[in-house]
MOPAC internal coordinates of N, CA, C and O (Angstrom, degrees):
PM7 1SCF
backbone

  N    0.0000 0     0.00 0     0.00 0    0    0    0
  C    1.4389 1     0.00 0     0.00 0    1    0    0
  C    1.5193 1   108.08 1     0.00 0    2    1    0
  O    1.2310 1   121.20 1   -68.45 1    3    2    1
  N    1.2993 1   115.32 1   111.55 1    3    2    1
  C    1.4569 1   120.88 1   179.89 1    5    3    2
  C    1.5180 1   109.98 1  -112.42 1    6    5    3
  O    1.2310 1   120.96 1   -46.39 1    7    6    5
  N    1.3059 1   115.77 1   133.61 1    7    6    5
  C    1.4535 1   122.15 1   175.65 1    9    7    6
  C    1.5127 1   107.87 1  -114.79 1   10    9    7
  O    1.2310 1   121.30 1   -39.71 1   11   10    9
  N    1.3139 1   115.12 1   140.29 1   11   10    9
  C    1.4487 1   119.83 1   172.18 1   13   11   10
  C    1.5222 1   106.15 1   -90.22 1   14   13   11
  O    1.2310 1   120.80 1   -94.93 1   15   14   13
  N    1.3173 1   116.07 1    85.07 1   15   14   13
  C    1.4550 1   121.45 1  -175.01 1   17   15   14
  C    1.5198 1   112.10 1   -62.46 1   18   17   15
  O    1.2310 1   120.52 1   152.33 1   19   18   17
  N    1.2991 1   116.62 1   -27.67 1   19   18   17
  C    1.4699 1   120.60 1  -179.23 1   21   19   18
  C    1.5171 1   111.55 1   -66.22 1   22   21   19
  O    1.2310 1   119.98 1   152.93 1   23   22   21
  N    1.3234 1   117.64 1   -27.07 1   23   22   21
  C    1.4638 1   120.08 1  -177.29 1   25   23   22
  C    1.5274 1   112.76 1   -86.60 1   26   25   23
  O    1.2310 1   119.92 1   172.26 1   27   26   25
  N    1.3456 1   117.76 1    -7.74 1   27   26   25
  C    1.4540 1   120.80 1  -178.80 1   29   27   26
  C    1.5216 1   111.48 1   -86.69 1   30   29   27
  O    1.2310 1   121.38 1   -31.51 1   31   30   29
  N    1.3193 1   114.96 1   148.49 1   31   30   29
  C    1.4625 1   120.21 1   177.55 1   33   31   30
  C    1.5239 1   109.00 1   -78.96 1   34   33   31
  O    1.2310 1   120.87 1   -10.60 1   35   34   33
  N    1.3122 1   115.93 1   169.40 1   35   34   33
  C    1.4612 1   120.75 1   178.61 1   37   35   34
  C    1.5310 1   110.21 1   -60.60 1   38   37   35
  O    1.2310 1   120.38 1   139.08 1   39   38   37
  N    1.3266 1   116.87 1   -40.92 1   39   38   37
  C    1.4687 1   121.18 1   179.38 1   41   39   38
  C    1.5322 1   110.70 1   -63.90 1   42   41   39
  O    1.2310 1   120.65 1   137.82 1   43   42   41
  N    1.3247 1   116.37 1   -42.18 1   43   42   41
  C    1.4724 1   120.22 1   179.24 1   45   43   42
  C    1.5262 1   111.32 1   -65.85 1   46   45   43
  O    1.2310 1   120.59 1   140.43 1   47   46   45
  N    1.3281 1   116.48 1   -39.57 1   47   46   45
  C    1.4598 1   120.60 1   177.61 1   49   47   46
  C    1.5302 1   111.00 1   -65.50 1   50   49   47
  O    1.2310 1   120.53 1   139.70 1   51   50   49
  N    1.3262 1   116.60 1   -40.30 1   51   50   49
  C    1.4694 1   120.84 1   178.42 1   53   51   50
  C    1.5196 1   110.07 1   -63.92 1   54   53   51
  O    1.2310 1   120.23 1   137.75 1   55   54   53
  N    1.3346 1   117.17 1   -42.25 1   55   54   53
  C    1.4658 1   121.32 1   178.35 1   57   55   54
  C    1.5310 1   110.68 1   -64.98 1   58   57   55
  O    1.2310 1   120.74 1   138.64 1   59   58   57
  N    1.3144 1   116.18 1   -41.36 1   59   58   57
  C    1.4605 1   120.42 1   177.48 1   61   59   58
  C    1.5243 1   110.57 1   -62.74 1   62   61   59
  O    1.2310 1   120.43 1   137.65 1   63   62   61
  N    1.3160 1   116.79 1   -42.35 1   63   62   61
  C    1.4675 1   121.60 1   178.74 1   65   63   62
  C    1.5226 1   110.30 1   -61.37 1   66   65   63
  O    1.2310 1   120.18 1   136.27 1   67   66   65
  N    1.3283 1   117.27 1   -43.73 1   67   66   65
  C    1.4679 1   121.78 1   178.52 1   69   67   66
  C    1.5189 1   110.76 1   -62.12 1   70   69   67
  O    1.2310 1   120.54 1   136.24 1   71   70   69
  N    1.3257 1   116.58 1   -43.76 1   71   70   69
  C    1.4707 1   120.73 1   179.45 1   73   71   70
  C    1.5224 1   111.37 1   -63.38 1   74   73   71
  O    1.2310 1   120.38 1   139.94 1   75   74   73
  N    1.3269 1   116.87 1   -40.06 1   75   74   73
  C    1.4681 1   121.28 1   179.28 1   77   75   74
  C    1.5322 1   109.92 1   -65.67 1   78   77   75
  O    1.2310 1   120.07 1   136.92 1   79   78   77
  N    1.3177 1   117.46 1   -43.08 1   79   78   77
  C    1.4664 1   120.85 1   179.48 1   81   79   78
  C    1.5225 1   111.03 1   -62.65 1   82   81   79
  O    1.2310 1   119.87 1   139.92 1   83   82   81
  N    1.3356 1   117.85 1   -40.08 1   83   82   81
  C    1.4601 1   121.31 1   177.07 1   85   83   82
  C    1.5242 1   110.58 1   -63.19 1   86   85   83
  O    1.2310 1   120.59 1   135.75 1   87   86   85
  N    1.3223 1   116.48 1   -44.25 1   87   86   85
  C    1.4600 1   120.77 1  -179.61 1   89   87   86
  C    1.5219 1   111.21 1   -63.16 1   90   89   87
  O    1.2310 1   119.92 1   140.45 1   91   90   89
  N    1.3248 1   117.76 1   -39.55 1   91   90   89
  C    1.4607 1   121.14 1   178.93 1   93   91   90
  C    1.5204 1   111.89 1   -65.74 1   94   93   91
  O    1.2310 1   120.58 1   143.87 1   95   94   93
  N    1.3479 1   116.49 1   -36.13 1   95   94   93
  C    1.4627 1   119.88 1   179.43 1   97   95   94
  C    1.5220 1   111.82 1   -68.65 1   98   97   95
  O    1.2310 1   120.01 1   146.02 1   99   98   97
  N    1.3158 1   117.59 1   -33.98 1   99   98   97
  C    1.4601 1   119.95 1  -176.00 1  101   99   98
  C    1.5248 1   113.38 1   -87.64 1  102  101   99
  O    1.2310 1   119.92 1   162.62 1  103  102  101
  N    1.3210 1   117.75 1   -17.38 1  103  102  101
  C    1.4628 1   119.26 1  -175.80 1  105  103  102
  C    1.5274 1   111.94 1   -63.87 1  106  105  103
  O    1.2310 1   119.98 1   140.65 1  107  106  105
  N    1.3392 1   117.65 1   -39.35 1  107  106  105
  C    1.4625 1   119.97 1   178.42 1  109  107  106
  C    1.5224 1   111.04 1   -65.36 1  110  109  107
  O    1.2310 1   120.23 1   140.00 1  111  110  109
  N    1.3087 1   117.16 1   -40.00 1  111  110  109
  C    1.4603 1   120.46 1   178.97 1  113  111  110
  C    1.5182 1   110.89 1   -63.87 1  114  113  111
  O    1.2310 1   120.42 1   138.16 1  115  114  113
  N    1.3139 1   116.81 1   -41.84 1  115  114  113
  C    1.4770 1   120.22 1   178.06 1  117  115  114
  C    1.5182 1   111.24 1   -64.66 1  118  117  115
  O    1.2310 1   120.15 1   135.71 1  119  118  117
  N    1.3221 1   117.31 1   -44.29 1  119  118  117
  C    1.4694 1   120.62 1  -178.57 1  121  119  118
  C    1.5230 1   110.77 1   -67.17 1  122  121  119
  O    1.2310 1   120.23 1   143.11 1  123  122  121
  N    1.3401 1   117.17 1   -36.89 1  123  122  121
  C    1.4588 1   121.19 1   176.99 1  125  123  122
  C    1.5225 1   110.18 1   -62.99 1  126  125  123
  O    1.2310 1   120.47 1   137.56 1  127  126  125
  N    1.3273 1   116.70 1   -42.44 1  127  126  125
  C    1.4646 1   121.05 1   178.27 1  129  127  126
  C    1.5258 1   110.83 1   -64.32 1  130  129  127
  O    1.2310 1   120.07 1   139.40 1  131  130  129
  N    1.3222 1   117.48 1   -40.60 1  131  130  129
  C    1.4698 1   121.24 1   177.30 1  133  131  130
  C    1.5259 1   110.43 1   -63.43 1  134  133  131
  O    1.2310 1   120.42 1   137.31 1  135  134  133
  N    1.3221 1   116.81 1   -42.69 1  135  134  133
  C    1.4601 1   120.71 1  -179.83 1  137  135  134
  C    1.5274 1   110.40 1   -64.52 1  138  137  135
  O    1.2310 1   120.57 1   140.24 1  139  138  137
  N    1.3243 1   116.52 1   -39.76 1  139  138  137
  C    1.4643 1   120.01 1   179.11 1  141  139  138
  C    1.5235 1   110.78 1   -64.09 1  142  141  139
  O    1.2310 1   120.87 1   136.35 1  143  142  141
  N    1.3329 1   115.93 1   -43.65 1  143  142  141
  C    1.4709 1   119.05 1   178.34 1  145  143  142
  C    1.5268 1   110.37 1   -61.36 1  146  145  143
  O    1.2310 1   120.14 1   138.06 1  147  146  145
  N    1.3241 1   117.34 1   -41.94 1  147  146  145
  C    1.4707 1   120.61 1   179.58 1  149  147  146
  C    1.5254 1   110.71 1   -65.34 1  150  149  147
  O    1.2310 1   120.05 1   139.38 1  151  150  149
  N    1.3269 1   117.51 1   -40.62 1  151  150  149
  C    1.4618 1   121.01 1   178.72 1  153  151  150
  C    1.5253 1   110.76 1   -66.05 1  154  153  151
  O    1.2310 1   120.42 1   139.06 1  155  154  153
  N    1.3381 1   116.80 1   -40.94 1  155  154  153
  C    1.4678 1   120.01 1   177.43 1  157  155  154
  C    1.5182 1   111.13 1   -62.26 1  158  157  155
  O    1.2310 1   120.43 1   138.94 1  159  158  157
  N    1.3216 1   116.78 1   -41.06 1  159  158  157
  C    1.4637 1   121.07 1   179.12 1  161  159  158
  C    1.5279 1   110.58 1   -65.27 1  162  161  159
  O    1.2310 1   120.09 1   137.12 1  163  162  161
  N    1.3188 1   117.44 1   -42.88 1  163  162  161
  C    1.4637 1   120.91 1   179.16 1  165  163  162
  C    1.5239 1   110.47 1   -63.55 1  166  165  163
  O    1.2310 1   120.03 1   137.01 1  167  166  165
  N    1.3258 1   117.55 1   -42.99 1  167  166  165
  C    1.4664 1   121.03 1   178.35 1  169  167  166
  C    1.5202 1   110.20 1   -62.88 1  170  169  167
  O    1.2310 1   120.44 1   139.04 1  171  170  169
  N    1.3219 1   116.76 1   -40.96 1  171  170  169
  C    1.4743 1   122.02 1  -178.95 1  173  171  170
  C    1.5294 1   110.42 1   -62.24 1  174  173  171
  O    1.2310 1   120.23 1   142.91 1  175  174  173
  N    1.3331 1   117.16 1   -37.09 1  175  174  173
  C    1.4686 1   121.24 1   179.68 1  177  175  174
  C    1.5279 1   111.40 1   -62.52 1  178  177  175
  O    1.2310 1   120.14 1   154.61 1  179  178  177
  N    1.3260 1   117.34 1   -25.39 1  179  178  177
  C    1.4571 1   122.12 1   178.64 1  181  179  178
  C    1.5269 1   111.69 1   -98.60 1  182  181  179
  O    1.2310 1   120.48 1  -175.85 1  183  182  181
  N    1.3273 1   116.69 1     4.15 1  183  182  181
  C    1.4553 1   120.55 1   176.54 1  185  183  182
  C    1.5149 1   115.03 1    85.14 1  186  185  183
  O    1.2310 1   119.94 1  -158.10 1  187  186  185
  N    1.3210 1   117.72 1    21.90 1  187  186  185
  C    1.4538 1   122.10 1   179.76 1  189  187  186
  C    1.5176 1   109.77 1  -125.71 1  190  189  187
  O    1.2310 1   121.50 1   -17.62 1  191  190  189
  N    1.3230 1   114.74 1   162.38 1  191  190  189
  C    1.4601 1   118.82 1   168.58 1  193  191  190
  C    1.5276 1   106.93 1   -96.96 1  194  193  191
  O    1.2310 1   120.82 1   -20.46 1  195  194  193
  N    1.3033 1   116.04 1   159.54 1  195  194  193
  C    1.4633 1   120.27 1   178.92 1  197  195  194
  C    1.5247 1   110.24 1   -61.80 1  198  197  195
  O    1.2310 1   120.45 1   143.14 1  199  198  197
  N    1.3333 1   116.74 1   -36.86 1  199  198  197
  C    1.4642 1   121.08 1   179.13 1  201  199  198
  C    1.5320 1   111.12 1   -62.69 1  202  201  199
  O    1.2310 1   120.25 1   140.85 1  203  202  201
  N    1.3398 1   117.12 1   -39.15 1  203  202  201
  C    1.4727 1   120.26 1   178.83 1  205  203  202
  C    1.5244 1   111.13 1   -63.04 1  206  205  203
  O    1.2310 1   120.92 1   138.61 1  207  206  205
  N    1.3066 1   115.84 1   -41.39 1  207  206  205
  C    1.4656 1   120.09 1  -178.95 1  209  207  206
  C    1.5249 1   110.57 1   -67.65 1  210  209  207
  O    1.2310 1   120.59 1   136.09 1  211  210  209
  N    1.3231 1   116.48 1   -43.91 1  211  210  209
  C    1.4606 1   119.48 1   179.84 1  213  211  210
  C    1.5254 1   111.18 1   -66.26 1  214  213  211
  O    1.2310 1   120.23 1   141.96 1  215  214  213
  N    1.3261 1   117.16 1   -38.04 1  215  214  213
  C    1.4653 1   120.56 1   178.96 1  217  215  214
  C    1.5226 1   110.38 1   -66.72 1  218  217  215
  O    1.2310 1   119.89 1   143.81 1  219  218  217
  N    1.3207 1   117.82 1   -36.19 1  219  218  217
  C    1.4664 1   120.94 1   179.22 1  221  219  218
  C    1.5252 1   110.48 1   -63.96 1  222  221  219
  O    1.2310 1   120.14 1   143.04 1  223  222  221
  N    1.3169 1   117.33 1   -36.96 1  223  222  221
  C    1.4664 1   120.65 1   178.76 1  225  223  222
  C    1.5162 1   111.14 1   -68.46 1  226  225  223
  O    1.2310 1   119.83 1   147.11 1  227  226  225
  N    1.3218 1   117.94 1   -32.89 1  227  226  225
  C    1.4622 1   121.24 1  -179.79 1  229  227  226
  C    1.5170 1   111.70 1   -72.15 1  230  229  227
  O    1.2310 1   119.88 1   155.37 1  231  230  229
  N    1.3236 1   117.83 1   -24.63 1  231  230  229
  C    1.4541 1   121.16 1  -175.46 1  233  231  230
  C    1.5174 1   113.33 1   -80.65 1  234  233  231
  O    1.2310 1   120.21 1   169.74 1  235  234  233
  N    1.3160 1   117.21 1   -10.26 1  235  234  233
  C    1.4618 1   119.64 1   179.16 1  237  235  234
  C    1.5168 1   109.74 1   -60.10 1  238  237  235
  O    1.2310 1   121.09 1   -33.45 1  239  238  237
  N    1.3137 1   115.53 1   146.55 1  239  238  237
  C    1.4599 1   120.44 1  -179.11 1  241  239  238
  C    1.5074 1   111.66 1   -65.30 1  242  241  239
  O    1.2310 1   121.63 1   -18.74 1  243  242  241
  N    1.3109 1   114.49 1   161.26 1  243  242  241
  C    1.4532 1   118.58 1   178.94 1  245  243  242
  C    1.5262 1   108.78 1   -74.22 1  246  245  243
  O    1.2310 1   121.05 1    -8.14 1  247  246  245
  N    1.2733 1   115.60 1   171.86 1  247  246  245
  C    1.4553 1   120.96 1  -179.24 1  249  247  246
  C    1.5175 1   111.56 1   -76.11 1  250  249  247
  O    1.2310 1   120.38 1   173.98 1  251  250  249
  N    1.2989 1   116.89 1    -6.02 1  251  250  249
  C    1.4569 1   121.06 1  -179.84 1  253  251  250
  C    1.5063 1   110.97 1   116.80 1  254  253  251
  O    1.2310 1   121.85 1   -20.24 1  255  254  253
  N    1.3080 1   114.06 1   159.76 1  255  254  253
  C    1.4617 1   119.56 1   179.22 1  257  255  254
  C    1.5223 1   109.43 1   -75.50 1  258  257  255
  O    1.2310 1   120.41 1   -38.96 1  259  258  257
  N    1.3236 1   116.83 1   141.04 1  259  258  257
  C    1.4584 1   119.10 1   178.44 1  261  259  258
  C    1.5230 1   111.11 1   -66.87 1  262  261  259
  O    1.2310 1   121.27 1   -39.50 1  263  262  261
  N    1.3260 1   115.17 1   140.50 1  263  262  261
  C    1.4664 1   121.21 1   179.11 1  265  263  262
  C    1.5251 1   111.53 1  -112.72 1  266  265  263
  O    1.2310 1   120.77 1   160.93 1  267  266  265
  N    1.3281 1   116.13 1   -19.07 1  267  266  265
  C    1.4526 1   120.85 1  -176.53 1  269  267  266
  C    1.5218 1   109.49 1  -132.28 1  270  269  267
  O    1.2310 1   120.98 1   -31.59 1  271  270  269
  N    1.3322 1   115.73 1   148.41 1  271  270  269
  C    1.4558 1   121.20 1   177.45 1  273  271  270
  C    1.5175 1   109.66 1  -135.32 1  274  273  271
  O    1.2310 1   121.13 1   -30.94 1  275  274  273
  N    1.3037 1   115.44 1   149.06 1  275  274  273
  C    1.4467 1   122.50 1   177.77 1  277  275  274
  C    1.5341 1   108.23 1   -74.26 1  278  277  275
  O    1.2310 1   119.19 1   -60.88 1  279  278  277
  N    1.3179 1   119.16 1   119.12 1  279  278  277
  C    1.4661 1   120.33 1  -179.75 1  281  279  278
  C    1.5249 1   112.78 1   -60.15 1  282  281  279
  O    1.2310 1   120.24 1   149.63 1  283  282  281
  N    1.3176 1   117.16 1   -30.37 1  283  282  281
  C    1.4620 1   120.76 1  -179.53 1  285  283  282
  C    1.5229 1   111.94 1   -79.27 1  286  285  283
  O    1.2310 1   120.18 1   154.52 1  287  286  285
  N    1.3436 1   117.25 1   -25.48 1  287  286  285
  C    1.4738 1   122.18 1  -179.98 1  289  287  286
  C    1.5159 1   108.21 1  -147.88 1  290  289  287
  O    1.2310 1   119.69 1   -89.23 1  291  290  289
  N    1.3275 1   118.20 1    90.77 1  291  290  289
  C    1.4646 1   122.19 1  -175.87 1  293  291  290
  C    1.5251 1   114.41 1   -60.13 1  294  293  291
  O    1.2310 1   119.85 1   166.31 1  295  294  293
  N    1.3295 1   117.89 1   -13.69 1  295  294  293
  C    1.4654 1   119.92 1   176.46 1  297  295  294
  C    1.5243 1   111.33 1   -71.76 1  298  297  295
  O    1.2310 1   120.27 1   158.97 1  299  298  297
  N    1.3215 1   117.08 1   -21.03 1  299  298  297
  C    1.4603 1   121.53 1   177.76 1  301  299  298
  C    1.5201 1   107.96 1   -87.60 1  302  301  299
  O    1.2310 1   121.04 1   -65.42 1  303  302  301
  N    1.3317 1   115.61 1   114.58 1  303  302  301
  C    1.4594 1   120.34 1  -179.14 1  305  303  302
  C    1.5184 1   109.99 1  -126.47 1  306  305  303
  O    1.2310 1   121.82 1   -11.95 1  307  306  305
  N    1.3342 1   114.11 1   168.05 1  307  306  305
  C    1.4670 1   121.05 1   179.79 1  309  307  306
  C    1.5119 1   107.80 1  -148.08 1  310  309  307
  O    1.2310 1   120.72 1   -39.90 1  311  310  309
  N    1.3326 1   116.23 1   140.10 1  311  310  309
  C    1.4628 1   121.20 1  -178.42 1  313  311  310
  C    1.5187 1   112.59 1   -80.53 1  314  313  311
  O    1.2310 1   120.25 1   164.74 1  315  314  313
  N    1.3152 1   117.12 1   -15.26 1  315  314  313
  C    1.4532 1   120.17 1  -176.01 1  317  315  314
  C    1.5193 1   111.80 1    95.04 1  318  317  315
  O    1.2310 1   120.93 1   177.27 1  319  318  317
  N    1.3337 1   115.83 1    -2.73 1  319  318  317
  C    1.4672 1   120.13 1   178.76 1  321  319  318
  C    1.5204 1   109.43 1  -108.89 1  322  321  319
  O    1.2310 1   121.32 1   -30.70 1  323  322  321
  N    1.3018 1   115.08 1   149.30 1  323  322  321
  C    1.4624 1   119.55 1   178.99 1  325  323  322
  C    1.5118 1   111.76 1    81.42 1  326  325  323
  O    1.2310 1   121.99 1    11.63 1  327  326  325
  N    1.3242 1   113.79 1  -168.37 1  327  326  325
  C    1.4602 1   120.40 1  -178.43 1  329  327  326
  C    1.5180 1   110.88 1   -66.36 1  330  329  327
  O    1.2310 1   120.60 1   -38.58 1  331  330  329
  N    1.3269 1   116.45 1   141.42 1  331  330  329
  C    1.4634 1   121.17 1   178.84 1  333  331  330
  C    1.5278 1   109.67 1   -68.29 1  334  333  331
  O    1.2310 1   120.44 1   -47.53 1  335  334  333
  N    1.3261 1   116.77 1   132.47 1  335  334  333
  C    1.4694 1   119.06 1   174.67 1  337  335  334
  C    1.5292 1   110.52 1   -63.96 1  338  337  335
  O    1.2310 1   120.93 1   -20.62 1  339  338  337
  N    1.3087 1   115.83 1   159.38 1  339  338  337
  C    1.4663 1   120.64 1  -178.69 1  341  339  338
  C    1.5219 1   112.01 1   -58.68 1  342  341  339
  O    1.2310 1   119.76 1   143.89 1  343  342  341
  N    1.3272 1   118.07 1   -36.11 1  343  342  341
  C    1.4580 1   119.65 1  -179.14 1  345  343  342
  C    1.5269 1   111.32 1   -67.19 1  346  345  343
  O    1.2310 1   119.55 1   149.67 1  347  346  345
  N    1.3514 1   118.47 1   -30.33 1  347  346  345
  C    1.4705 1   121.01 1   176.26 1  349  347  346
  C    1.5236 1   109.31 1   -70.25 1  350  349  347
  O    1.2310 1   120.65 1   134.17 1  351  350  349
  N    1.3113 1   116.37 1   -45.83 1  351  350  349
  C    1.4611 1   121.17 1   179.71 1  353  351  350
  C    1.5308 1   109.64 1   -59.32 1  354  353  351
  O    1.2310 1   120.29 1   134.89 1  355  354  353
  N    1.3297 1   117.04 1   -45.11 1  355  354  353
  C    1.4734 1   120.98 1  -179.43 1  357  355  354
  C    1.5256 1   110.46 1   -63.48 1  358  357  355
  O    1.2310 1   120.00 1   137.86 1  359  358  357
  N    1.3352 1   117.60 1   -42.14 1  359  358  357
  C    1.4747 1   120.52 1  -179.61 1  361  359  358
  C    1.5160 1   110.49 1   -64.90 1  362  361  359
  O    1.2310 1   119.71 1   140.41 1  363  362  361
  N    1.3184 1   118.15 1   -39.59 1  363  362  361
  C    1.4652 1   121.04 1   178.90 1  365  363  362
  C    1.5242 1   110.70 1   -66.52 1  366  365  363
  O    1.2310 1   120.54 1   142.06 1  367  366  365
  N    1.3364 1   116.57 1   -37.94 1  367  366  365
  C    1.4618 1   120.62 1   178.01 1  369  367  366
  C    1.5300 1   111.20 1   -66.80 1  370  369  367
  O    1.2310 1   120.39 1   152.33 1  371  370  369
  N    1.3348 1   116.86 1   -27.67 1  371  370  369
  C    1.4588 1   121.53 1   178.32 1  373  371  370
  C    1.5232 1   111.61 1   -80.11 1  374  373  371
  O    1.2310 1   120.30 1   178.22 1  375  374  373
  N    1.3212 1   117.02 1    -1.78 1  375  374  373
  C    1.4515 1   120.72 1   177.61 1  377  375  374
  C    1.5120 1   115.42 1    99.80 1  378  377  375
  O    1.2310 1   120.00 1  -178.93 1  379  378  377
  N    1.3141 1   117.60 1     1.07 1  379  378  377
  C    1.4581 1   120.21 1   177.65 1  381  379  378
  C    1.5187 1   109.51 1   -76.66 1  382  381  379
  O    1.2310 1   120.89 1   -22.90 1  383  382  381
  N    1.3072 1   115.90 1   157.10 1  383  382  381
  C    1.4644 1   120.84 1   178.20 1  385  383  382
  C    1.5260 1   108.66 1  -106.09 1  386  385  383
  O    1.2310 1   120.91 1   -11.94 1  387  386  385
  N    1.3141 1   115.87 1   168.06 1  387  386  385
  C    1.4604 1   120.20 1   177.77 1  389  387  386
  C    1.5227 1   110.07 1   -63.44 1  390  389  387
  O    1.2310 1   120.10 1   148.59 1  391  390  389
  N    1.3162 1   117.42 1   -31.41 1  391  390  389
  C    1.4626 1   120.66 1   177.09 1  393  391  390
  C    1.5236 1   111.51 1   -63.31 1  394  393  391
  O    1.2310 1   121.02 1   146.47 1  395  394  393
  N    1.3380 1   115.66 1   -33.53 1  395  394  393
  C    1.4722 1   119.40 1   178.40 1  397  395  394
  C    1.5244 1   111.14 1   -66.40 1  398  397  395
  O    1.2310 1   120.07 1   154.14 1  399  398  397
  N    1.3257 1   117.48 1   -25.86 1  399  398  397
  C    1.4659 1   121.93 1  -176.90 1  401  399  398
  C    1.5279 1   112.03 1   -95.86 1  402  401  399
  O    1.2310 1   120.81 1   170.89 1  403  402  401
  N    1.3643 1   116.05 1    -9.11 1  403  402  401
  C    1.4611 1   119.42 1  -175.92 1  405  403  402
  C    1.5209 1   111.17 1   -66.12 1  406  405  403
  O    1.2310 1   121.66 1   -32.08 1  407  406  405
  N    1.3267 1   114.43 1   147.92 1  407  406  405
  C    1.4628 1   120.46 1   177.19 1  409  407  406
  C    1.5119 1   111.05 1   -80.32 1  410  409  407
  O    1.2310 1   120.10 1   180.00 1  411  410  409

């Protein structure tokens, strides 16, 4: 689709710009709706509804209660399981102990 933008008036260009902006805003909504329909169809093929599958994912247990917190930023916590976060590694390198980071 080629437009000869040079031949359009300022009003026509402004209208075209408005139409393009509207189309861009709605494209995500359309694609999201298409994806939802495809997900519902896939779930149906396995004998489930999409809501059942999403609810099952929500019921999984949490990763565990945090046992350690970053003294510099208490919002950063760690359960003590898995790989140590960078802030834990840095605190240990600074000479702090795990007890110093415990909640």
